[in-house]
N, C-alpha and C positions, 0 to 999 in steps of 0.2 A: 504494498498500501503505501503509495507518496502521498506527501504532506507539505503543502507551502505555507508556509511559516509567516508572522508577520515579524514585520523587521526589529519589533524589540527583543521578540523570544528570539530570534533568531541570533541576535549578539548576547543573548544570554549563555544560549546551549553551545556557541559555537567558542566564545571566550571567556566564561564565568562573568559572574557581576564586577570580581575585582580589576578587570581587563578591559570594561565598556569604554565605547569612546566617552572622554566628558560631556561630549554635546548631546548625548542619546536621551533622552526625557521619559519617565515612564508614567501612565493614567494612575498607575497602580502600584504600591509598595507593601507589604504586608511585612510580620514579623519575623517573616525566615529570609529578611535580608539580614539579620544578625545570626546566622550559620555557618558552620564552613563547609559542611557538603555541599558540594556540586549538585545532587540530586535536589535538594532543598532550595538549594539557590537556583536551578532553574525554575522552581515554582515562585517565586519571591514578588514577580510583579503579577501573580495572577490576580485578577477582580476577587478569588475565594479569599476570605479571612484567614489566612491557614495561619495555626501557631504549630511549634514546633512540642514535639510530647514532653512531658515535664510533671512533675504531682503537682502545681500551683493551677496548671490547666484542670487540672482532672478536679482539685478543689473549686475552681472557680466556676465547672460544668454542674457541679452538688448543689452549691450555693444559689445558683439559678434555676436548678432544674433543669436543663437545658439537655439536649441527645447529643452523643459524641459520636462526629461522621469522624473512621480513622481511616487512611490511604497510605498504604503500604507499598517504595516500588524501591529502584536502583537508576542509577543514571544511566547505567547501557541497554536500560530496558526497553524494548522498541516499541512496545505495548503499552505501558507507562507513558509513550510520549505521544501517542496516539492518543489515548483518553484525555493527558491534558489539553492538547491539541483541540479537541471536539469539545471537550466539558469544561477544562478549569480556565479554558481561557474564554469562556464564554458571560458575557453579563447575565444572562437571563440565569444562567445556571447556578452562577455564582450569586444572586438575589436569593435564589429558594436554600442553596448551603448556608447560607448567613443568616437567613431570616430564622430557621427551625434547628441549625445544628452549632455547636463550636467543631470547629474545623481541626483535624492532625494532620499533620503530613508525616513520616515517619521514612526513612533512607534506611532500609533492612539488613544493609552493612553493616551500620551503627550499632540500630540497634535488634541482632536478632535474637534478644530476649523476648522482647513484645511481638516479633512476628513470628515467633514461633507459638505462643500461644492462642495468634487468631488465625492462624495458617490452621491450627488442628481443629481451629472452629468452624472456619467457613466446612473444610472437610466434613465434620460431623453434620454440618448443616448442608450441604450440597453434594457430599462425595467428592467434589474433584476441589485443586485451589488453583494455585499460580499470581503470578504477578500482572499488572495491578493488584493488591491485593485491599477491596476496599470494606470495611465494616459498620454496623452501625450496632454502638452500646450504648447502655442506659447513664447516667454520667458517673458512676462509678468503675465506667469498665469493663460492664459485665456486656459479653455483645448478646445481640438477639437477631440480628442478619447479616452476611452477607454476599459480595458477588466479586469477582475478577473486573473484565473487563467489560463497559457497561454504553453503547451509543447514545447519544445524549438525551433523547425526546423518552428513550425507556429511562433513561437517569435520573430525569426530572421527574417522571410519574411515581419511580418507585419512591423517591426520597419524599413526595408530597407526602403519599400513602401513607409512609413512618408516619412521619411527623403528626399524621393527624393520626393514625391507630394511637400513638402514644398520647396524646392530647385526649382521646376518648373511652380509650381503654386501657390506661396504664396497667390493675394489678394482673392482667393477662397478661400484657411486655413483659411487667416483673417477673410474672411465675416463668413464663419461659425462658428468659434468661439465666434466671434463679438454677433450673433443670440444666440449663447447656452448662453453667459455668460447674454445676456437680459433675457432668458429664467428663468436663476439662477434667477437673479433679481426678477422678477415677482411672481416663487411662494414663495418670501418668505417674500411678501411684506402681512401683519397682519391690514383690514381696521377696522377700528374707528367706531362703534355699539354705539353712543349716545343714542338715541333715543328707541333701544331693552326695553320689557320686560324680569327681570330676566327669564332664563330656572325655568321651572313651577315642582313641584313632576308629575304630570300626565304624562307629558312630556317624562319625568325621566323614568316612567313606560313604555312606550313607549319605550323609547331608552333600556332598561332592555330586556324586550318583545323583541324587535327583535335581541341584542345579543344573546341571549339564545336559537335562532335555532341553533348557530353555536355550543354548550355545548355538551359535548361526556358525556353522562349522564353515563354514566358506567366504562369509562376508567378516567376519569376528562378532563380536558382542552378542548382545543376545538377539535374538528373534524379534525383533517389535520397531516398527519406527514412533515419534524421533527414538536414535540415539544416540547415548549421555556417555562420555569417555569412564568416567567412575574407575580411578584407576586401584583403589583401594579393593575391586576385585579383582582385577589381574593379579595386581599385586601379592596378596592371597596366593590364587595361584598359582603365579611362578617359586612360591614358597613352595606349596605344597608338591609341584610335580618335581621339583628337584629333590625336596627332603624323602617323598614315599615312593621315589623312581616312577613316575605314572608317565611316559613320554606322550598318550596320545592327549593328557591336558597341556603337556609342552607344546607341543604341536597345537593346540587353542589357542593358547598364549600367543604366542609367534603370531599366526594368522589374524589374531585381533592387534598387535601390534604394529603389523606391517600393513593390516588395512588403513591402521589410522591414519599411520603414517603416509602414506599412498594418498588418503583421499583432500577432498577439498576443503575438509574440516583442519584440514592441516594448511597452513598459510605457507604456499611452495616456493612465493616471491620473498616473504620478510619472516620465517619462522614464526612459531610460536603457535598454537593451537586456539582453536574459536572456542564456546562452551559446549554446541551438541548440533549435530545432524541432523536434519528433517527428516532423512530418510535414510533405506536400508544401509545402502550403500555406504557411509562415510562422507556420501557429495557435497549434499547443499548445505552448509552451516549457517546456525542462528548467528550472524558474526560478531557479534561482540567475544574479546577476549579479556578473558579474566586472571588474574593474576594467581587465585587457589588454584585452577586449574594448569596450568604450567607451574607452577613450582610441582606439585605432586607428575606430575607426567615426567617429569627432568629428574624426578626421583626413579620412577618407574623406567623409563629407560632407558638409564644410568646401572639398573641391577641389571637389566635385561641383556646391559651390553656385554654386561660382566661375564650372565652365564654360556652365551651365545656366542660373543666376538663380532656381532652381525653389526658390519659398519651402515647401515641405516639407523641403527638405532645410535649410534656414535654421532651422525649427523643430527638427527635428531635433538639430541643434547644440546651439542655445539651451535645449533641454528635460534634454538626455543632460548639458550640464554642467550646469545646475540640478541633476539629481540626484545626480551626484556627490558638488556642493558640500552637500549636504545630506544627505546616508549616509556619504559616503566621507572626508573630508574631514576631517584630524587638527589641531588649534589651532596646532601647530608647521611647517605646509603641509604636509606629507606624505599621503598617500592611502592609504587602507586599503585590502584586497586585495580584499572579496568580501562579497556577501551570499547569505547561505543558500539554498536550495531548498523547505527546509521552515519551517513555523512552527507554534503553536500554532491549530488550530480551533475551532470555541465548543463544541464536546465538550471541548475540554481535551487533544486528542488532535493528537498532531505530525503534519502531510501534509503532503508536498511541493503549493505550490500555493496554501496555504491562504488567505495574505495581499492574494492578487491578486483570486481569483476573485469573481464574485458570482451571486446568482440572480436570474430576473424579477422575483419577488417582492418583493424589497432593492431592485431599481432600480425596478421601480415603484412603490413608497412614495417612498424618496427622489429620487426626479425630478420627481415630479406629470408635470404638462401636459405638460411636454418630455420624457416617455420618448415618445411617439409618433416623434420626429423619431430622435431620439435610437438606437432603437432599431434602426430602417433603416440610421443610419448605422454604429453597431458592432455589425451583425449578432446582434439577440440574435432569434434562430431557426437553423434547423437548420443554417445552416452556420456560427451564433459558439458551438452546443453542444461542450460537451465531456462530462462524464458528472456524474453523481450530482445532476441538475438545476444544473449550474455553466454558465455560460458564460465564455467568455475571449472582451476585445473585439477584434473583426479587424475591418480595415476592408476595399470589395473596390471602393468606388467614389467617384471624384473629387466635393470638394466642388462642384463646378460644376453634377452630374448628381442628386446629393441636393438642393441648395438649386432648382434647377429642376423636381424630384417636387412639393416642399413647397410650390412657391410663396414662396421667401423669397428676399431678398435675401444675395450673399456675406457681405456685413457682419451681417446678420440670425441668417446658418447661424452664423458664427463666434462670436456671441457666446453660440448656447444652447449648443453644446458644449463652450465653453468655461468656463461655467458650470457646463454637470451635471459635467464634469471636476473643478469645484473642491468641490463638492458631494462628489463620491463620494472625491476626496483626504481631504478633513474628517472622512466616516464612517471610511476605511482606515488612518486615525490612531490608532482605537479598539482597532482588530486588534494581538494581541501580534505585532509586527514578528521578520520573518524575522530571524536570527542572524547576526550582525556576526565577521567574520573580522578584527581592527585590528592584524594586520602588517601590517608597510610593508616592501613591495619595490624595489629599486633600479629594477631593468629595467622594471615595471610603473608606476611611477613616472614611469623616462622615457617612456614610450608615452603614458600621460596627458598629460605635458608638452608633447610633442611634439604632441598633439591640441590643446590649448588655444593656443601658437602658432601652428599653421595655423586656428583659429578666429578667433584677430584677424588673421590674415593676409588671411581672406580675407572676413569679415562684419564687421571693422572695429569688434570691442567692444571697449573701451579695457581693461572690468573682465575680460577675459579675459587680457591681456597681464598684469596686477597681478597675479591669481591664476598665472600659469605663473612671473612672478620671485620670487614666494613659493616654490614649488615645487622651482626651477632651485637654491636660493639652501638649501634645506632641504638637498636631495641633497649640495652640497656641506658644506656646513657637518657634518652629520650622517655621509655614506655615504664620503666621502671623505679616505683617512688622509694621514697628513704622509707617507710614502713614497711617493705617487700612486697606490697600489691602491685599490680601491672595497670597502666591503661590501657585502652582499646584503639583511640583512634589520634594519629596526629596530622594538622595542616599547617602548614607555615609556620613551622615553628612553636606551633600552641601542640598539645597533650591534653584530650579530652575524654571525658565516659570511663567511667571505671570498667574494669577487663572482666570479661568475662571468662567460663572453665575452659572455652574453646583457647583463647589466648591463652592462660596457663599452660593447658595440657599441649599445647601445640611447640609453646618456648619451652618447654621443658625437653621436649620429645627434641628437638632440633640442637636445643646445647649439649645435650648426653652427645649426640653424634659429634656435635664440632667436637666436645673431651675425645674421641675417639681417636679422629685423626690429628688431631691437636696435640692430645696429651695432657691441654695446661689443665691444671685443675682448676683455675678460675671459671673456667665455663660447669665444669661441673658440679663447684659448689654453686652457683649461681641456680643451675636445675634441680637441686635439694633443698636449697631456700625456699625456692617456688612451688616444688611440690609439699613443703609442709606447712608455708601458705593455704592452701587450699586445704590443708588437712582441718584447718583449726576456725577456717571461713568459708569452706564450701560444702563439707562433709553435711550430709544424714546419717546421723547416729541411728538410725532404727533399719537400714535397710542398708546400710554402708556402703551404697551409692554416692555421688557427688552431682548436690546442684548445678545448674547453669548459672545462678547468680550468686553473687556473694551475701553475707548477712548484714555488710553494711551496706548492701543497697533495699529501696521499699521493695516490695514483694506486690505483683499483681495479680489476683486470682488464683496463683497458683505460684509457687519454686521449681519452675520446671527438670525433670531429672533425663538427661539424652542420652539415650543407648542404640539407636538406631542407624545403623553407620550408612551415609547416603552421597552424594559430590563429596564430601568433605567428611572423614570420618567422625563417629559421633566423640563427643567428648570426652565420656565416660570409658570407651573403649581404649583412645587414647591415653589415660590416665591409670589404666589397669595394668598395662604394657609399661609405660613408665615407674610404674609400682614393682612391677615385675623387675627389669632393669635395674632397679635403685636396690632391688633386695640382694643381689646378688655383689654390691658394691659396698652395702651396707646391710650385713649379714642381723646385725643387733637390733635392727629396727624393726618392726611388722609388717612392713611392705607387702613382701609377697604373702602375709594371710589375707591383707586386704584384697590383693591382687586377684587368689585365686577364688575368696565369696562373691567380689564383682560379676566375675564370670561364670559362679553358679548362679547368682539371681538373673543371668540372662539367658543361660543354656538351654534354654526347654523350647524355643524358638528357634532354634539354630537349625533340623533336617528340615523342617517345613520352610523357612526362608534364608537359606542359609547365604544367601547376594546381598541383605540386609545386613548383616551381621559378618562381612569378613574380614573385617577386621578385627573382631573379635576372633577370630579362627587362629589368626598368628599363635595364640595365648594355649589354644590347645594344643598346638603342635608342641610351642616351649615347654607345656607341664608334662607333660608324654613323651617326650624324647628327650634325649642328652643336652642339655644348655649349658657351652663353657664359657670360663671367662678366661681371657689370652693374657698372660702376664707378660712386660718385657723390661726386662731390668740388665741395662746395662751402654756402654757408652754409643750403642750404633742402633737404640731402640729405635731414634725416629725412620730409620731410615726400612729395619724388620718390620715394624709396625706399617710401614707405607705396602710393602710387598703382602705382608698377611691381609691385609685390609682390599687388596685389590680382588682378591677373592670374592667370592659371592655365598657367606657363611651367616645367615639370616640366625643361625643357631647359637651364635655368640657377644661376647661384649669384648673388645678390645684395651687395654689399659697399659701405659709403661712409661718407667723413668728411668732415666739416669743409675741414680742408686739406691733411692727409696721416696714416694712418696709418702703423704697423711691416709693411703689408703691402707687397709689390712693387707689388702692382699698383696701390694708390696713390701713388706714391711719382711727385715731379715733374709732374705732372699739374694743378695746382691751375690756376685762371683768377683773377686779381684779381675781386673783385664780381660773381662770376658760381659757378652752380651749372652742371656741365656734368658727363655722361655718357657714358661710355667703354662702348661695347661692343667686347667682344674672343675674342680665340679661343686658347686657348693662349698667352696674354699677347700676343698681335699686335690690336691694336685697331682699329677702325675711325674714323674721324673721329668727333670729339665732336660732339654734340649741347645743347640746352638744355631741350627740352620731353622730356616723358610720350610722347606722339604720337611723336613721330621716331626714340625709342629702339622703342620698339616694332615699327615700320616696320622694323629694321636687327635685331629678332632675329628677327622673321618670315621675313630676306629665306630 
């Protein structure tokens, strides 16, 4: 859908409010002008009297007995922009909204805690959800109606009816909201399973077998459209295939990663992945590019490269990091959140994918003699056609097949394709760029940090470690408070919003991973301190799980407990694995007992819905099989650690020091003039060895 925007709104979307030309005037300005979120700022000049989410706004609503209209979206959301243009820019719509409601606009990426609750609500109301997410709630925040995208006339009609219903039959509305709030509480309960046996390897085999019925073994991913990348799904299956020697599962993982890298969902010109494909063959993406996807996919492809040595996977890692550096890296060392799906086309209209697509005429003129091979390589034919004369580049053959067909050597083909893509990148740089969401989020940065660490670990590129250290230091400097807590959000030198469990869990994970490649105990200490902070401020003493919000924050309807793995793994599954790993290094703590109890609490759903708990399933393998602490002590500890670390060893944690560090596992193990490797399980070590090969043999026992 193409949208022609008013000049004023176009300026906001294209440049953000801080960058607007000074001579641009606006008929309307609401309270969102004081926010930093690009998404909220996009609505700052709507005629709707928007407010940002805050306890004061809820207090105002209750004082005035006025319904809340809560609209949730994010900057890269195409349909959010459509609804804004059709509804929220419209004065007739604004009059209805302002007269009958207190209108709250929320950036879901800043406030995932609020988004979780209202997303659960709309799914209970209608059976489906998505963004924009629009909720009508009682003045105290309890919802009773919800919808996603709604066209203007239907929107006005619905709001007028809801306002009248509240005036005429408030008890009925209140009762429905009360019942819905009780339902929201009930679906969030986690039962304590004290007497359960741990999920077994045989049960895990049954889980994967049932899950595999949904595998698309030809095109990769699951048998459905749209197709999301779901990195935690393939990350677990990679672990399972190698741990349990399942070549058929490994073949499926390879097929999936190859097809994703071949697809239009991957940006062949500029690197990096879009959020998902709307079709079954990974061809046409929903074109927004998110930091969280790319951070996790860099990790995944780096691990897959360690297992397979497939150059395609290495190229994906290199090109994706190059994209993130070029488009999302702030000079402070933090990473921005996303690039929008929409950009301006040659007619000056805002259109999804305009920056990324090509016509055959354009490609012919730009590539000249190279077009014939390029056309075959990237399917400038019916397979690669999208709509309106536009093609989205997609591969379906290997380099070897194309080279043989055209009588080229592999190196000549590579050079031709590389030259062609550089030509297209240069031409694409002349187009209006997609809009940037330049807020910096702790958890998404932690996912990218983990990706950089894994890229360094498995590919050996020192530049990736340098970038990781810069980002890790940024997070410590700007997002970590003096009291040990975290901020969620950073924009233009200012950190705001208390962190959520997702922020703590992902950063603990990233810092542990950074410690494993640097052996700098600073990062491990930071991880442990954050872990202990969550114990004090996020733990649900009844279930042993962790709330999504801190006890320092005001609770709305419920304190959510997130357990199901989605596009990002659930905060509780990441926490459980963090606890398990820290138990290996700090056995005096009860971290391991907590991790085990958390797993028992959620494992009842594994067999039926394994893909929704894929990150938890790593813990099943860890607890049922040998898990090793690999300790390296001596002058050459860093070099040996690097060589061992390059191997894909998910069932181990790596520590090292020249003499001895503060960790118990490193104490009293130093041998003069030698570097020794100790392979241990729960602190009990095998005979020390002095070579990488000997150490790896012990790990494989």
